[in-house]
C-alpha positions, 0 to 999 in steps of 0.5 A: 264546176258548172258551166252556163252560158252567160252572154251579154246580147246575141253579138258577144258569146261568153261561156261562165266557169263557175268553182266552188270551194266544197274543201274546208280549208280557204284555198288559192286559185291563181290566173289562169285554168287550162281549157280545151273546147271538145268538139262533137267528132271528140278532138280536142283544141286548147283555149287561148288566154285573153290578156288581162293580169292575173290576179290571187284569189283566195276561197273561203269554203262555199265559196266560187269563183269563176271566169269566162271564156269569151269567142266570136259569135258565127251569123253566116250558120256555115261554122267549123267549132261545134263545142260539145264540153270544155274541159278545164284544169283548175288553176293550182290543179294537175287533175281536169273535170269535162263539163258540157257546152251549154246548149242555149250558149250563141254559136261559135264562130270557127275553127278554134283560133285566138277569136276564143279566150279564156279570162282570169278566175274572178270571186263570184260577185 
């Protein structure tokens, strides 16, 4: 699993999480991953789901699925949000994985609230 900055420009913040099926059989990921953002002070906050309709994503061995986290960008320099990690619980799983927040990602407009959304899992293009 890996998190990368995927912001389309300097006005819209987006991070994409890539998940690869490393097992020997096909697996299914349906809907949304559970996502919390962990801050520099060690606290964490859940990320709300976007309004999209979740879909079934079947992954053959070696296939990669992605989901994105979109957010409002801080232009003031006074953001109250400084994520260091993304805590991800993949769909249909009960264990979480901690990923580093991409260093090159745009600053979040904080605090953590409904301006930050997680979007459904889909097949990587």
